[in-house]
C-alpha angles and dihedrals in degrees: 000000000000098000096185093050093046091052090047091052093049091047091052093044087059089051094244130146121219086251093054093048090049091053093050091050102037090240127124119260090236090059090052089048093051092045093052091049090046093242092127141032130226140203124253089250091056093046089051091051091050093046092049088053089052091049101252142086140231096266093053093040093055097036107115104231116194114240113266118253110264106178125051116190124218092246088059091064114123116224118223104224106192097066124133118261111289096020122104118183128183129191101230099203126030128207092049095152090106095041127078097221137068110202116202134184106213119197116193118192114214110296093005125133140188122245113270109258120213129226115303139156123273136042131278130215130186136183119195108228097178139007129353132303137187112220114205118205117179086330096312116122125219119189119218134182132193109303097024122113140195138210128185143153107259093234090106131075105257143181140157127232132188104224091189118106093198112024132068118233123214123196130184101217125190126193109201122199 
């Protein structure tokens, strides 16, 4: 483990400069710099002081977390089975418990529509990849075409409908918590 690099990444993820961290820990900026470049060592007490200033502790800092998954292959998509006729939806990434987003690919056959969702927390974003859709928010219709996108707070009743009688519509839909 590269202790200095790990401390630097943690400091930067908290949006702190070396000077700010030094002030919070009553250490010098040059000591923080030397520490991050592995040119000096430190005591456990000093490490604990730095970690407290960074909002963590020894146990968390030294736990070996496995790298988060980055790529999700097409074959890993999870189908959503309880959709209305003519609607196919797929959860694009699994293991979203730690994420604050649920991305879906929604395919609407001609004339198909999603079920109306009631009010809930969070935001929703969509991007029309193919075709046309009507977005309904509290009984107000918004017409979207390929390349258009939408964003709204999910405190409205909402649904999508494909108004076409001939062409399929495909929407990338994100639920954000």
